[in-house]
C-alpha positions in Angstrom: 5.4 -3.3 -5.6 5.9 -5.3 -2.3 9.5 -6.6 -2.7 8.9 -9.0 0.2 6.4 -10.9 -2.1 8.2 -10.1 -5.4 7.6 -12.6 -8.1 8.9 -11.5 -11.5 6.7 -13.7 -13.7 3.6 -12.6 -11.9 4.7 -9.0 -12.1 5.1 -9.3 -15.9 1.9 -11.2 -16.3 0.0 -8.5 -14.4 1.2 -6.1 -17.1 0.1 -8.3 -20.0 -3.3 -8.8 -18.3 -4.1 -5.1 -18.5 -6.7 -4.4 -21.1 -4.6 -1.6 -22.6 -1.8 -4.0 -23.1 -3.3 -7.2 -24.5 -6.8 -7.6 -26.0 -6.4 -11.3 -26.8 -3.6 -13.8 -26.9 -4.4 -17.5 -27.3 -0.9 -18.7 -26.4 -1.3 -18.1 -22.7 -0.2 -14.9 -21.0 1.5 -16.6 -18.1 3.6 -18.7 -20.4 4.5 -15.7 -22.4 5.5 -13.8 -19.3 7.5 -16.7 -18.0 9.5 -17.2 -21.3 10.3 -13.5 -21.5 11.3 -13.2 -17.8 13.6 -16.2 -18.0 15.2 -14.9 -21.2 15.9 -11.4 -19.7 17.1 -12.9 -16.4 19.6 -15.2 -18.0 21.2 -13.0 -20.8 24.9 -13.7 -21.2 27.3 -10.8 -21.8 27.4 -9.8 -25.5 25.4 -12.8 -26.7 22.2 -12.3 -28.7 19.0 -13.9 -27.3 15.8 -14.0 -29.4 12.2 -14.1 -28.4 9.2 -14.3 -30.8 5.5 -15.2 -30.8 2.6 -15.4 -33.2 -0.7 -13.5 -33.2 -3.9 -14.2 -35.0 -4.6 -10.4 -35.3 -1.8 -7.9 -34.9 -4.2 -5.5 -33.2 -4.6 -8.0 -30.3 -1.3 -6.8 -28.7 -1.7 -3.1 -27.9 1.5 -3.0 -25.9 3.6 -3.7 -29.0 1.6 -1.7 -31.5 4.4 0.6 -32.7 8.0 1.4 -31.9 7.4 4.0 -29.1 4.8 1.9 -27.4 7.0 -1.3 -27.7 10.1 0.4 -26.2 8.0 1.9 -23.3 6.3 -1.5 -22.7 9.7 -3.3 -22.5 10.9 -0.7 -20.1 8.0 -1.4 -17.8 8.7 -5.2 -18.1 12.3 -4.7 -17.2 11.3 -2.6 -14.2 8.8 -5.3 -13.1 11.5 -8.0 -13.3 14.3 -5.9 -11.8 12.5 -3.4 -9.5 15.7 -2.2 -7.7 17.8 -1.5 -10.8 16.8 2.1 -10.4 19.0 2.3 -7.2 22.4 1.2 -8.4 24.3 3.7 -6.3 23.6 6.5 -8.8 23.2 9.9 -7.2 21.2 11.7 -9.9 17.5 11.4 -9.6 16.8 11.1 -13.4 19.4 8.5 -14.4 17.6 5.3 -13.5 16.6 2.7 -16.0 15.8 4.5 -19.3 15.7 3.9 -23.0 16.7 5.7 -26.2 15.3 4.7 -29.7 18.4 4.8 -31.9 17.0 3.7 -35.2 13.6 3.2 -36.7 13.1 0.7 -39.5 10.1 -0.6 -41.4 7.9 -2.3 -38.9 10.6 -2.3 -36.4 13.2 -0.4 -34.3 16.5 -0.6 -32.4 16.3 0.6 -28.8 19.0 1.0 -26.2 18.1 0.4 -22.6 20.5 1.7 -19.9 21.0 3.0 -16.5 23.6 5.5 -15.4 24.9 8.1 -17.8 25.7 7.2 -21.4 28.7 9.6 -21.6 30.5 9.0 -18.4 33.9 7.4 -17.8 32.4 4.6 -15.7 31.0 1.8 -18.1 27.3 2.1 -18.5 25.0 -0.8 -18.2 23.4 -1.2 -21.7 21.1 -3.6 -23.4 20.2 -3.3 -27.1 16.8 -4.5 -28.3 15.9 -5.1 -32.0 12.2 -5.4 -32.5 10.1 -6.2 -35.5 6.4 -6.4 -35.1 3.3 -6.7 -37.1 5.0 -8.7 -39.9 3.1 -11.4 -41.7 4.7 -14.7 -40.7 2.6 -17.3 -42.6 -1.0 -18.4 -43.3 -2.8 -20.8 -41.0 -4.8 -23.9 -42.0 -7.7 -21.6 -42.8 -5.6 -19.4 -45.1 -5.6 -16.5 -42.8 -2.5 -14.5 -42.1 -0.5 -15.1 -38.9 1.4 -12.1 -37.5 4.7 -12.3 -35.6 6.6 -10.2 -33.1 10.4 -10.7 -33.1 12.7 -9.5 -30.4 16.4 -9.9 -30.0 18.3 -8.7 -26.9 22.1 -8.2 -26.4 23.5 -6.9 -23.0 27.0 -5.8 -22.1 28.9 -7.2 -19.2 28.0 -4.3 -16.9 24.3 -4.9 -17.5 24.7 -8.6 -16.7 26.8 -8.0 -13.6 24.3 -5.4 -12.2 21.4 -7.5 -13.1 22.8 -10.5 -11.2 23.5 -8.3 -8.2 19.9 -7.1 -8.3 18.5 -10.6 -8.4 20.7 -11.6 -5.5 19.3 -8.7 -3.4 15.7 -9.5 -4.4 16.1 -13.2 -3.4 17.6 -12.2 -0.1 14.7 -9.8 0.5 12.2 -12.5 -0.2 14.0 -14.9 2.2 14.1 -12.2 4.9 10.3 -11.6 4.5 9.8 -15.2 5.7 12.5 -15.4 8.3 12.2 -12.1 10.0 8.6 -12.6 11.5 9.7 -16.1 12.7 12.8 -14.7 14.4 10.9 -11.8 15.9 8.7 -14.4 17.8 11.7 -15.1 20.0 12.1 -11.4 21.0 11.1 -10.7 24.6 8.9 -7.7 23.7 7.9 -8.0 20.1 7.2 -11.7 20.4 5.7 -11.6 23.9 2.3 -12.9 22.6 3.8 -15.1 19.9 3.2 -18.9 20.1 6.8 -19.3 18.9 7.9 -18.3 22.5 6.7 -21.8 23.6 9.4 -23.3 21.4 12.2 -21.4 23.0 15.2 -23.7 23.6 13.7 -26.6 21.7 16.2 -26.9 18.9 14.6 -30.2 17.6 11.6 -28.1 16.6 13.2 -24.7 15.7 15.9 -26.1 13.3 13.5 -28.0 11.0 11.2 -24.9 10.9 14.2 -22.7 10.0 15.3 -25.1 7.3 11.8 -25.2 5.8 11.6 -21.4 5.7 15.0 -21.3 4.0 13.7 -23.8 1.4 10.7 -21.6 0.7 
């Protein structure tokens, strides 16, 4: 993933658009991606947030077909939204963002997502997901069954703090991807052929351009 052009909603939507993830979803994959991204990016410490959606046929959503596939898919979604959470100053190579299925229930499961070590003295970033999928929700106007996927997420304070730090880094990287090429145009060697050199010393032009890049 190119972090300089990182867009979390697009990254999640790219996953849902894969044929091995979703066969058909009439509610709109971008809207689904946006709602899930916003929920995961705004979780409050130790507060439960729920997410659910209906399906005409349960087989239309391959990525949430059973507990193992669901947990693995949510892991990929988290990595798409927070691509640098793997690098939270941990030295071990195998202790990045992971999950552990703690309890299986009928048509659902409880999964723990975490990074760092679960049995260390330093508090571990953890988020619990309860998922129930493939359950009959109601009948539509034609009398056909409508299926529903239900998710609930609860994150501890360490998860939320690290997540916020991660988002701040990503926003700064995105800003730098716009600003750096502009600033390099003023460099005597790297910007020797840049048209920005013609603006050297003209603050009336440079300042509005810089403000516009900051806004973007």
